C-alpha positions as protocol buffer text, in pm:
chain_id: "A"
residue {
  index: 1
  type: MET
  ca { x: 19704 y: 21925 z: -968 }
}
residue {
  index: 2
  type: VAL
  ca { x: 19625 y: 21951 z: -616 }
}
residue {
  index: 3
  type: ASN
  ca { x: 19338 y: 21746 z: -483 }
}
residue {
  index: 4
  type: LEU
  ca { x: 19102 y: 21954 z: -259 }
}
residue {
  index: 5
  type: LEU
  ca { x: 18885 y: 21664 z: -159 }
}
residue {
  index: 6
  type: PRO
  ca { x: 18957 y: 21485 z: 172 }
}
residue {
  index: 7
  type: GLU
  ca { x: 19100 y: 21159 z: 182 }
}
residue {
  index: 8
  type: THR
  ca { x: 18790 y: 20967 z: 270 }
}
residue {
  index: 9
  type: HIS
  ca { x: 18577 y: 21107 z: -13 }
}
residue {
  index: 10
  type: ARG
  ca { x: 18854 y: 21058 z: -253 }
}
residue {
  index: 11
  type: LYS
  ca { x: 18877 y: 20687 z: -155 }
}
residue {
  index: 12
  type: ILE
  ca { x: 18484 y: 20667 z: -185 }
}
residue {
  index: 13
  type: ILE
  ca { x: 18499 y: 20812 z: -548 }
}
residue {
  index: 14
  type: GLU
  ca { x: 18766 y: 20576 z: -655 }
}
residue {
  index: 15
  type: ALA
  ca { x: 18586 y: 20287 z: -513 }
}
residue {
  index: 16
  type: GLU
  ca { x: 18274 y: 20399 z: -704 }
}
residue {
  index: 17
  type: TYR
  ca { x: 18481 y: 20444 z: -1023 }
}
residue {
  index: 18
  type: ARG
  ca { x: 18637 y: 20096 z: -1002 }
}
residue {
  index: 19
  type: SER
  ca { x: 18284 y: 19942 z: -927 }
}
residue {
  index: 20
  type: ARG
  ca { x: 18149 y: 20116 z: -1227 }
}
residue {
  index: 21
  type: ALA
  ca { x: 18433 y: 20030 z: -1438 }
}
residue {
  index: 22
  type: LEU
  ca { x: 18395 y: 19666 z: -1332 }
}
residue {
  index: 23
  type: LEU
  ca { x: 18018 y: 19675 z: -1405 }
}
residue {
  index: 24
  type: THR
  ca { x: 18071 y: 19819 z: -1734 }
}
residue {
  index: 25
  type: THR
  ca { x: 18326 y: 19541 z: -1815 }
}
residue {
  index: 26
  type: LEU
  ca { x: 18091 y: 19286 z: -1677 }
}
residue {
  index: 27
  type: TYR
  ca { x: 17800 y: 19430 z: -1902 }
}
residue {
  index: 28
  type: PHE
  ca { x: 18019 y: 19424 z: -2216 }
}
residue {
  index: 29
  type: ILE
  ca { x: 18138 y: 19065 z: -2136 }
}
residue {
  index: 30
  type: ILE
  ca { x: 17763 y: 18972 z: -2082 }
}
residue {
  index: 31
  type: ILE
  ca { x: 17648 y: 19150 z: -2404 }
}
residue {
  index: 32
  type: PHE
  ca { x: 17943 y: 18967 z: -2599 }
}
residue {
  index: 33
  type: PHE
  ca { x: 17833 y: 18625 z: -2471 }
}
residue {
  index: 34
  type: ILE
  ca { x: 17468 y: 18696 z: -2559 }
}
residue {
  index: 35
  type: ILE
  ca { x: 17559 y: 18813 z: -2907 }
}
residue {
  index: 36
  type: ALA
  ca { x: 17799 y: 18507 z: -2958 }
}
residue {
  index: 37
  type: ALA
  ca { x: 17531 y: 18281 z: -2820 }
}
residue {
  index: 38
  type: ALA
  ca { x: 17279 y: 18443 z: -3067 }
}
residue {
  index: 39
  type: LEU
  ca { x: 17509 y: 18406 z: -3359 }
}
residue {
  index: 40
  type: LEU
  ca { x: 17614 y: 18034 z: -3278 }
}
residue {
  index: 41
  type: LEU
  ca { x: 17256 y: 17915 z: -3188 }
}
residue {
  index: 42
  type: PRO
  ca { x: 17145 y: 17890 z: -3572 }
}
residue {
  index: 43
  type: ALA
  ca { x: 17476 y: 17673 z: -3620 }
}
residue {
  index: 44
  type: TYR
  ca { x: 17381 y: 17463 z: -3319 }
}
residue {
  index: 45
  type: PHE
  ca { x: 17018 y: 17396 z: -3451 }
}
residue {
  index: 46
  type: LEU
  ca { x: 17145 y: 17327 z: -3795 }
}
residue {
  index: 47
  type: SER
  ca { x: 17396 y: 17069 z: -3678 }
}
residue {
  index: 48
  type: ARG
  ca { x: 17131 y: 16913 z: -3462 }
}
residue {
  index: 49
  type: GLU
  ca { x: 16895 y: 16898 z: -3761 }
}
residue {
  index: 50
  type: LYS
  ca { x: 17175 y: 16749 z: -3990 }
}
residue {
  index: 51
  type: LEU
  ca { x: 17255 y: 16503 z: -3716 }
}
residue {
  index: 52
  type: ALA
  ca { x: 16873 y: 16401 z: -3697 }
}
residue {
  index: 53
  type: VAL
  ca { x: 16878 y: 16378 z: -4082 }
}
residue {
  index: 54
  type: VAL
  ca { x: 17192 y: 16165 z: -4085 }
}
residue {
  index: 55
  type: SER
  ca { x: 17027 y: 15934 z: -3825 }
}
residue {
  index: 56
  type: VAL
  ca { x: 16702 y: 15900 z: -4016 }
}
residue {
  index: 57
  type: ASP
  ca { x: 16910 y: 15856 z: -4348 }
}
residue {
  index: 58
  type: SER
  ca { x: 17116 y: 15563 z: -4189 }
}
residue {
  index: 59
  type: VAL
  ca { x: 16789 y: 15420 z: -4062 }
}
residue {
  index: 60
  type: THR
  ca { x: 16641 y: 15459 z: -4417 }
}
residue {
  index: 61
  type: VAL
  ca { x: 16967 y: 15322 z: -4581 }
}
residue {
  index: 62
  type: THR
  ca { x: 16955 y: 15029 z: -4327 }
}
residue {
  index: 63
  type: ALA
  ca { x: 16598 y: 14980 z: -4430 }
}
residue {
  index: 64
  type: LEU
  ca { x: 16671 y: 15022 z: -4795 }
}
residue {
  index: 65
  type: ALA
  ca { x: 16965 y: 14763 z: -4774 }
}
residue {
  index: 66
  type: LYS
  ca { x: 16727 y: 14517 z: -4600 }
}
residue {
  index: 67
  type: SER
  ca { x: 16456 y: 14565 z: -4866 }
}
residue {
  index: 68
  type: GLN
  ca { x: 16714 y: 14539 z: -5132 }
}
residue {
  index: 69
  type: ALA
  ca { x: 16859 y: 14231 z: -4974 }
}
residue {
  index: 70
  type: GLU
  ca { x: 16507 y: 14082 z: -4955 }
}
residue {
  index: 71
  type: GLU
  ca { x: 16448 y: 14174 z: -5319 }
}
residue {
  index: 72
  type: VAL
  ca { x: 16796 y: 13995 z: -5411 }
}
residue {
  index: 73
  type: ARG
  ca { x: 16679 y: 13680 z: -5211 }
}
residue {
  index: 74
  type: ARG
  ca { x: 16348 y: 13690 z: -5416 }
}
residue {
  index: 75
  type: GLU
  ca { x: 16542 y: 13698 z: -5732 }
}
residue {
  index: 76
  type: ILE
  ca { x: 16766 y: 13425 z: -5644 }
}
residue {
  index: 77
  type: SER
  ca { x: 16478 y: 13213 z: -5542 }
}
residue {
  index: 78
  type: LEU
  ca { x: 16290 y: 13276 z: -5874 }
}
residue {
  index: 79
  type: LEU
  ca { x: 16604 y: 13209 z: -6067 }
}
residue {
  index: 80
  type: ASN
  ca { x: 16653 y: 12884 z: -5864 }
}
residue {
  index: 81
  type: GLU
  ca { x: 16294 y: 12781 z: -5968 }
}
residue {
  index: 82
  type: LYS
  ca { x: 16380 y: 12850 z: -6324 }
}
residue {
  index: 83
  type: LEU
  ca { x: 16684 y: 12655 z: -6305 }
}
residue {
  index: 84
  type: ALA
  ca { x: 16482 y: 12363 z: -6147 }
}
residue {
  index: 85
  type: ILE
  ca { x: 16258 y: 12389 z: -6456 }
}
residue {
  index: 86
  type: LEU
  ca { x: 16537 y: 12380 z: -6689 }
}
residue {
  index: 87
  type: SER
  ca { x: 16734 y: 12100 z: -6520 }
}
residue {
  index: 88
  type: LEU
  ca { x: 16734 y: 11782 z: -6710 }
}
residue {
  index: 89
  type: GLU
  ca { x: 16742 y: 11531 z: -6412 }
}
residue {
  index: 90
  type: LYS
  ca { x: 16448 y: 11351 z: -6542 }
}
residue {
  index: 91
  type: SER
  ca { x: 16588 y: 11338 z: -6904 }
}
residue {
  index: 92
  type: THR
  ca { x: 16849 y: 11112 z: -7017 }
}
residue {
  index: 93
  type: LEU
  ca { x: 16993 y: 11375 z: -7253 }
}
residue {
  index: 94
  type: SER
  ca { x: 17162 y: 11695 z: -7152 }
}
residue {
  index: 95
  type: VAL
  ca { x: 17094 y: 12013 z: -7337 }
}
residue {
  index: 96
  type: SER
  ca { x: 17467 y: 12012 z: -7452 }
}
residue {
  index: 97
  type: GLU
  ca { x: 17421 y: 11663 z: -7594 }
}
residue {
  index: 98
  type: ILE
  ca { x: 17102 y: 11746 z: -7774 }
}
residue {
  index: 99
  type: VAL
  ca { x: 17282 y: 12074 z: -7929 }
}
residue {
  index: 100
  type: SER
  ca { x: 17584 y: 11838 z: -8035 }
}
residue {
  index: 101
  type: LEU
  ca { x: 17335 y: 11588 z: -8191 }
}
residue {
  index: 102
  type: ILE
  ca { x: 17168 y: 11869 z: -8401 }
}
residue {
  index: 103
  type: ILE
  ca { x: 17491 y: 12019 z: -8495 }
}
residue {
  index: 104
  type: SER
  ca { x: 17635 y: 11673 z: -8617 }
}
residue {
  index: 105
  type: ALA
  ca { x: 17332 y: 11623 z: -8831 }
}
residue {
  index: 106
  type: ARG
  ca { x: 17363 y: 11986 z: -8986 }
}
residue {
  index: 107
  type: GLY
  ca { x: 17572 y: 11880 z: -9303 }
}
residue {
  index: 108
  type: ALA
  ca { x: 17713 y: 12117 z: -9561 }
}
residue {
  index: 109
  type: GLY
  ca { x: 17510 y: 12408 z: -9671 }
}
residue {
  index: 110
  type: VAL
  ca { x: 17302 y: 12434 z: -9362 }
}
residue {
  index: 111
  type: TYR
  ca { x: 17359 y: 12696 z: -9096 }
}
residue {
  index: 112
  type: ILE
  ca { x: 17206 y: 12728 z: -8752 }
}
residue {
  index: 113
  type: LYS
  ca { x: 17145 y: 13074 z: -8618 }
}
residue {
  index: 114
  type: ASN
  ca { x: 16952 y: 12999 z: -8307 }
}
residue {
  index: 115
  type: MET
  ca { x: 16826 y: 12725 z: -8088 }
}
residue {
  index: 116
  type: ILE
  ca { x: 16541 y: 12765 z: -7827 }
}
residue {
  index: 117
  type: TYR
  ca { x: 16514 y: 12488 z: -7572 }
}
residue {
  index: 118
  type: GLU
  ca { x: 16173 y: 12436 z: -7374 }
}
residue {
  index: 119
  type: SER
  ca { x: 16096 y: 12194 z: -7122 }
}
residue {
  index: 120
  type: ARG
  ca { x: 15754 y: 12145 z: -6961 }
}
residue {
  index: 121
  type: GLY
  ca { x: 15684 y: 11852 z: -6733 }
}
residue {
  index: 122
  type: ASN
  ca { x: 15752 y: 11535 z: -6909 }
}
residue {
  index: 123
  type: THR
  ca { x: 15784 y: 11705 z: -7268 }
}
residue {
  index: 124
  type: SER
  ca { x: 16082 y: 11881 z: -7404 }
}
residue {
  index: 125
  type: LYS
  ca { x: 16129 y: 12040 z: -7746 }
}
residue {
  index: 126
  type: ILE
  ca { x: 16399 y: 12234 z: -7921 }
}
residue {
  index: 127
  type: ASP
  ca { x: 16330 y: 12496 z: -8195 }
}
residue {
  index: 128
  type: VAL
  ca { x: 16602 y: 12531 z: -8457 }
}
residue {
  index: 129
  type: PHE
  ca { x: 16634 y: 12841 z: -8668 }
}
residue {
  index: 130
  type: GLY
  ca { x: 16886 y: 12894 z: -8957 }
}
residue {
  index: 131
  type: THR
  ca { x: 16949 y: 12908 z: -9327 }
}
residue {
  index: 132
  type: ALA
  ca { x: 17005 y: 12650 z: -9588 }
}
residue {
  index: 133
  type: LYS
  ca { x: 17173 y: 12720 z: -9918 }
}
residue {
  index: 134
  type: THR
  ca { x: 16962 y: 12467 z: -10094 }
}
residue {
  index: 135
  type: ARG
  ca { x: 16634 y: 12290 z: -10059 }
}
residue {
  index: 136
  type: ASP
  ca { x: 16797 y: 11960 z: -10092 }
}
residue {
  index: 137
  type: ALA
  ca { x: 17056 y: 12048 z: -9813 }
}
residue {
  index: 138
  type: LEU
  ca { x: 16761 y: 12138 z: -9579 }
}
residue {
  index: 139
  type: ILE
  ca { x: 16571 y: 11802 z: -9663 }
}
residue {
  index: 140
  type: ALA
  ca { x: 16891 y: 11605 z: -9606 }
}
residue {
  index: 141
  type: PHE
  ca { x: 16934 y: 11791 z: -9260 }
}
residue {
  index: 142
  type: VAL
  ca { x: 16565 y: 11706 z: -9159 }
}
residue {
  index: 143
  type: GLU
  ca { x: 16603 y: 11342 z: -9266 }
}
residue {
  index: 144
  type: ARG
  ca { x: 16915 y: 11306 z: -9067 }
}
residue {
  index: 145
  type: VAL
  ca { x: 16753 y: 11454 z: -8753 }
}
residue {
  index: 146
  type: LYS
  ca { x: 16449 y: 11229 z: -8804 }
}
residue {
  index: 147
  type: LYS
  ca { x: 16685 y: 10927 z: -8812 }
}
residue {
  index: 148
  type: GLU
  ca { x: 16810 y: 11003 z: -8458 }
}
residue {
  index: 149
  type: LYS
  ca { x: 16636 y: 10775 z: -8219 }
}
residue {
  index: 150
  type: LYS
  ca { x: 16664 y: 11027 z: -7915 }
}
residue {
  index: 151
  type: PHE
  ca { x: 16423 y: 11259 z: -8081 }
}
residue {
  index: 152
  type: SER
  ca { x: 16069 y: 11159 z: -8066 }
}
residue {
  index: 153
  type: GLU
  ca { x: 15933 y: 11390 z: -8358 }
}
residue {
  index: 154
  type: VAL
  ca { x: 16073 y: 11630 z: -8601 }
}
residue {
  index: 155
  type: TYR
  ca { x: 15844 y: 11897 z: -8763 }
}
residue {
  index: 156
  type: SER
  ca { x: 15955 y: 12096 z: -9053 }
}
residue {
  index: 157
  type: PRO
  ca { x: 15670 y: 12324 z: -9200 }
}
residue {
  index: 158
  type: ILE
  ca { x: 15608 y: 12334 z: -9568 }
}
residue {
  index: 159
  type: SER
  ca { x: 15694 y: 12696 z: -9567 }
}
residue {
  index: 160
  type: ASN
  ca { x: 16056 y: 12598 z: -9539 }
}
residue {
  index: 161
  type: LEU
  ca { x: 16046 y: 12438 z: -9887 }
}
residue {
  index: 162
  type: VAL
  ca { x: 15888 y: 12733 z: -10081 }
}
residue {
  index: 163
  type: LYS
  ca { x: 16213 y: 12880 z: -10195 }
}
residue {
  index: 164
  type: GLU
  ca { x: 16495 y: 12676 z: -10383 }
}
residue {
  index: 165
  type: LYS
  ca { x: 16813 y: 12861 z: -10256 }
}
residue {
  index: 166
  type: ASP
  ca { x: 16905 y: 13071 z: -9945 }
}
residue {
  index: 167
  type: ILE
  ca { x: 16609 y: 12930 z: -9724 }
}
residue {
  index: 168
  type: ASP
  ca { x: 16527 y: 13060 z: -9383 }
}
residue {
  index: 169
  type: PHE
  ca { x: 16398 y: 12755 z: -9198 }
}
residue {
  index: 170
  type: THR
  ca { x: 16252 y: 12646 z: -8867 }
}
residue {
  index: 171
  type: VAL
  ca { x: 16257 y: 12307 z: -8737 }
}
residue {
  index: 172
  type: GLN
  ca { x: 16082 y: 12184 z: -8427 }
}
residue {
  index: 173
  type: ILE
  ca { x: 16238 y: 11876 z: -8253 }
}
residue {
  index: 174
  type: GLY
  ca { x: 16057 y: 11676 z: -7990 }
}
residue {
  index: 175
  type: ILE
  ca { x: 16292 y: 11509 z: -7732 }
}
residue {
  index: 176
  type: THR
  ca { x: 16222 y: 11158 z: -7581 }
}
residue {
  index: 177
  type: GLN
  ca { x: 16225 y: 11154 z: -7199 }
}
């Protein structure tokens, strides 16, 4: 095909074509970046929100860890106070010695189920719960405990002696300090 335009006009038209093609390409690139940014903005804001939540959670976890540590310290101090109450530094007998004295006084036919030790200031007592096969076995047990000089008083309620066999009993023993 023969070009009938003069050379100068043809160059001007080609330059305009190139500039329009370049502008169209730039417009497409700009529109592409705008669409990409619009699509990436929600992800950006979500990640910033998650980062803020994580930082708040880490502060909260740190605060929770500190509060839990403080709670554990309080519980330890309470347990230490209870242990100080239970300590027998004032007493000449340890709890294990008291228990072994009671067990040695037990005798045949007497079974000890439970013992509860209680110490308040200068007084200490131990409650002994169990069963005895016969009334005589229970009376012998109470007499053997009464003979022990380290016990200040021994109390066995009369209700322990109501039955003649298979007796559930309770004996309260005062301990000398």
